[in-house]
PyMOL commands that place a pseudoatom at each C-alpha (Angstrom):
pseudoatom trace, name=CA, resn=MET, resi=1, chain=A, elem=C, hetatm=0, pos=[0.390, 34.154, -26.832]
pseudoatom trace, name=CA, resn=ASP, resi=2, chain=A, elem=C, hetatm=0, pos=[0.532, 33.119, -30.443]
pseudoatom trace, name=CA, resn=LYS, resi=3, chain=A, elem=C, hetatm=0, pos=[3.251, 30.550, -29.915]
pseudoatom trace, name=CA, resn=THR, resi=4, chain=A, elem=C, hetatm=0, pos=[2.098, 27.043, -30.669]
pseudoatom trace, name=CA, resn=ARG, resi=5, chain=A, elem=C, hetatm=0, pos=[3.763, 24.198, -28.898]
pseudoatom trace, name=CA, resn=LYS, resi=6, chain=A, elem=C, hetatm=0, pos=[5.346, 21.550, -31.089]
pseudoatom trace, name=CA, resn=VAL, resi=7, chain=A, elem=C, hetatm=0, pos=[4.215, 18.120, -30.015]
pseudoatom trace, name=CA, resn=ARG, resi=8, chain=A, elem=C, hetatm=0, pos=[6.774, 15.329, -29.922]
pseudoatom trace, name=CA, resn=ASN, resi=9, chain=A, elem=C, hetatm=0, pos=[4.978, 12.611, -31.819]
pseudoatom trace, name=CA, resn=ARG, resi=10, chain=A, elem=C, hetatm=0, pos=[7.874, 10.550, -33.234]
pseudoatom trace, name=CA, resn=TRP, resi=11, chain=A, elem=C, hetatm=0, pos=[9.750, 7.815, -31.423]
pseudoatom trace, name=CA, resn=VAL, resi=12, chain=A, elem=C, hetatm=0, pos=[13.444, 6.976, -31.683]
pseudoatom trace, name=CA, resn=ASN, resi=13, chain=A, elem=C, hetatm=0, pos=[14.459, 3.727, -30.010]
pseudoatom trace, name=CA, resn=VAL, resi=14, chain=A, elem=C, hetatm=0, pos=[17.986, 2.960, -28.913]
pseudoatom trace, name=CA, resn=ARG, resi=15, chain=A, elem=C, hetatm=0, pos=[19.057, -0.493, -27.829]
pseudoatom trace, name=CA, resn=MET, resi=16, chain=A, elem=C, hetatm=0, pos=[21.948, -0.975, -25.413]
pseudoatom trace, name=CA, resn=ASN, resi=17, chain=A, elem=C, hetatm=0, pos=[23.179, -3.508, -22.909]
pseudoatom trace, name=CA, resn=GLU, resi=18, chain=A, elem=C, hetatm=0, pos=[22.871, -3.132, -19.138]
pseudoatom trace, name=CA, resn=ASP, resi=19, chain=A, elem=C, hetatm=0, pos=[26.413, -1.790, -18.715]
pseudoatom trace, name=CA, resn=LYS, resi=20, chain=A, elem=C, hetatm=0, pos=[25.853, 1.041, -21.192]
pseudoatom trace, name=CA, resn=LEU, resi=21, chain=A, elem=C, hetatm=0, pos=[22.456, 1.866, -19.688]
pseudoatom trace, name=CA, resn=GLU, resi=22, chain=A, elem=C, hetatm=0, pos=[23.949, 2.061, -16.194]
pseudoatom trace, name=CA, resn=LYS, resi=23, chain=A, elem=C, hetatm=0, pos=[26.716, 4.336, -17.486]
pseudoatom trace, name=CA, resn=LEU, resi=24, chain=A, elem=C, hetatm=0, pos=[24.143, 6.545, -19.259]
pseudoatom trace, name=CA, resn=GLU, resi=25, chain=A, elem=C, hetatm=0, pos=[22.052, 6.836, -16.097]
pseudoatom trace, name=CA, resn=ALA, resi=26, chain=A, elem=C, hetatm=0, pos=[25.113, 7.537, -13.945]
pseudoatom trace, name=CA, resn=ASN, resi=27, chain=A, elem=C, hetatm=0, pos=[26.153, 10.349, -16.295]
pseudoatom trace, name=CA, resn=ARG, resi=28, chain=A, elem=C, hetatm=0, pos=[22.610, 11.759, -16.369]
pseudoatom trace, name=CA, resn=LYS, resi=29, chain=A, elem=C, hetatm=0, pos=[22.444, 11.791, -12.567]
pseudoatom trace, name=CA, resn=LYS, resi=30, chain=A, elem=C, hetatm=0, pos=[25.423, 14.169, -12.573]
pseudoatom trace, name=CA, resn=THR, resi=31, chain=A, elem=C, hetatm=0, pos=[23.265, 16.695, -14.438]
pseudoatom trace, name=CA, resn=THR, resi=32, chain=A, elem=C, hetatm=0, pos=[20.059, 18.586, -13.740]
pseudoatom trace, name=CA, resn=GLU, resi=33, chain=A, elem=C, hetatm=0, pos=[18.111, 16.466, -16.244]
pseudoatom trace, name=CA, resn=ARG, resi=34, chain=A, elem=C, hetatm=0, pos=[15.319, 14.473, -14.615]
pseudoatom trace, name=CA, resn=ASN, resi=35, chain=A, elem=C, hetatm=0, pos=[14.983, 11.687, -17.173]
pseudoatom trace, name=CA, resn=ASN, resi=36, chain=A, elem=C, hetatm=0, pos=[16.998, 9.877, -19.807]
pseudoatom trace, name=CA, resn=SER, resi=37, chain=A, elem=C, hetatm=0, pos=[14.849, 11.167, -22.689]
pseudoatom trace, name=CA, resn=ASP, resi=38, chain=A, elem=C, hetatm=0, pos=[15.629, 14.819, -22.002]
pseudoatom trace, name=CA, resn=TYR, resi=39, chain=A, elem=C, hetatm=0, pos=[19.299, 14.014, -21.409]
pseudoatom trace, name=CA, resn=ILE, resi=40, chain=A, elem=C, hetatm=0, pos=[19.662, 12.060, -24.662]
pseudoatom trace, name=CA, resn=ARG, resi=41, chain=A, elem=C, hetatm=0, pos=[17.723, 14.721, -26.597]
pseudoatom trace, name=CA, resn=LYS, resi=42, chain=A, elem=C, hetatm=0, pos=[20.119, 17.425, -25.413]
pseudoatom trace, name=CA, resn=LEU, resi=43, chain=A, elem=C, hetatm=0, pos=[23.137, 15.273, -26.226]
pseudoatom trace, name=CA, resn=ALA, resi=44, chain=A, elem=C, hetatm=0, pos=[21.806, 14.515, -29.715]
pseudoatom trace, name=CA, resn=PHE, resi=45, chain=A, elem=C, hetatm=0, pos=[21.275, 18.176, -30.585]
pseudoatom trace, name=CA, resn=ASN, resi=46, chain=A, elem=C, hetatm=0, pos=[24.405, 19.550, -28.875]
pseudoatom trace, name=CA, resn=GLN, resi=47, chain=A, elem=C, hetatm=0, pos=[22.372, 21.602, -26.424]
pseudoatom trace, name=CA, resn=PRO, resi=48, chain=A, elem=C, hetatm=0, pos=[23.993, 22.730, -23.179]
pseudoatom trace, name=CA, resn=ILE, resi=49, chain=A, elem=C, hetatm=0, pos=[23.659, 20.406, -20.208]
pseudoatom trace, name=CA, resn=LYS, resi=50, chain=A, elem=C, hetatm=0, pos=[23.920, 21.779, -16.675]
pseudoatom trace, name=CA, resn=MET, resi=51, chain=A, elem=C, hetatm=0, pos=[26.198, 19.686, -14.514]
pseudoatom trace, name=CA, resn=LEU, resi=52, chain=A, elem=C, hetatm=0, pos=[25.802, 19.363, -10.764]
pseudoatom trace, name=CA, resn=THR, resi=53, chain=A, elem=C, hetatm=0, pos=[28.900, 20.233, -8.757]
pseudoatom trace, name=CA, resn=ARG, resi=54, chain=A, elem=C, hetatm=0, pos=[29.787, 20.034, -5.094]
pseudoatom trace, name=CA, resn=ASP, resi=55, chain=A, elem=C, hetatm=0, pos=[31.708, 22.707, -3.265]
pseudoatom trace, name=CA, resn=ALA, resi=56, chain=A, elem=C, hetatm=0, pos=[33.984, 20.949, -0.770]
pseudoatom trace, name=CA, resn=SER, resi=57, chain=A, elem=C, hetatm=0, pos=[34.638, 24.110, 1.238]
pseudoatom trace, name=CA, resn=LEU, resi=58, chain=A, elem=C, hetatm=0, pos=[30.898, 24.762, 1.559]
pseudoatom trace, name=CA, resn=ASP, resi=59, chain=A, elem=C, hetatm=0, pos=[30.385, 21.136, 2.634]
pseudoatom trace, name=CA, resn=ALA, resi=60, chain=A, elem=C, hetatm=0, pos=[33.034, 21.549, 5.327]
pseudoatom trace, name=CA, resn=LEU, resi=61, chain=A, elem=C, hetatm=0, pos=[31.414, 24.767, 6.573]
pseudoatom trace, name=CA, resn=THR, resi=62, chain=A, elem=C, hetatm=0, pos=[27.975, 23.132, 6.600]
pseudoatom trace, name=CA, resn=ASN, resi=63, chain=A, elem=C, hetatm=0, pos=[29.319, 20.196, 8.606]
pseudoatom trace, name=CA, resn=GLU, resi=64, chain=A, elem=C, hetatm=0, pos=[30.959, 22.537, 11.119]
pseudoatom trace, name=CA, resn=LEU, resi=65, chain=A, elem=C, hetatm=0, pos=[27.769, 24.543, 11.526]
pseudoatom trace, name=CA, resn=PHE, resi=66, chain=A, elem=C, hetatm=0, pos=[25.755, 21.364, 11.937]
pseudoatom trace, name=CA, resn=ASP, resi=67, chain=A, elem=C, hetatm=0, pos=[28.174, 20.098, 14.592]
pseudoatom trace, name=CA, resn=TYR, resi=68, chain=A, elem=C, hetatm=0, pos=[28.065, 23.495, 16.326]
pseudoatom trace, name=CA, resn=GLU, resi=69, chain=A, elem=C, hetatm=0, pos=[24.272, 23.416, 16.354]
pseudoatom trace, name=CA, resn=LYS, resi=70, chain=A, elem=C, hetatm=0, pos=[24.274, 19.977, 18.011]
pseudoatom trace, name=CA, resn=ASN, resi=71, chain=A, elem=C, hetatm=0, pos=[26.330, 21.278, 20.957]
for i in range(1, 71): cmd.bond("trace and resi %d" % i, "trace and resi %d" % (i + 1))
show_as sticks, trace
zoom trace
């Protein structure tokens, strides 16, 4: 392995009010990103972000199976 890892050694600070921070965190929680830094980094460099989705039909099936298992 000759690949050397590039160390992130520069800081970029962003100031925002509570409302904007809450909106940022709410949007990040809809993705697979674990922290705001990774989320903002991907947004800044136009990298793809994986969004979490729910399948309503699968939820309904899961609930039915769970109810069936209880009985």
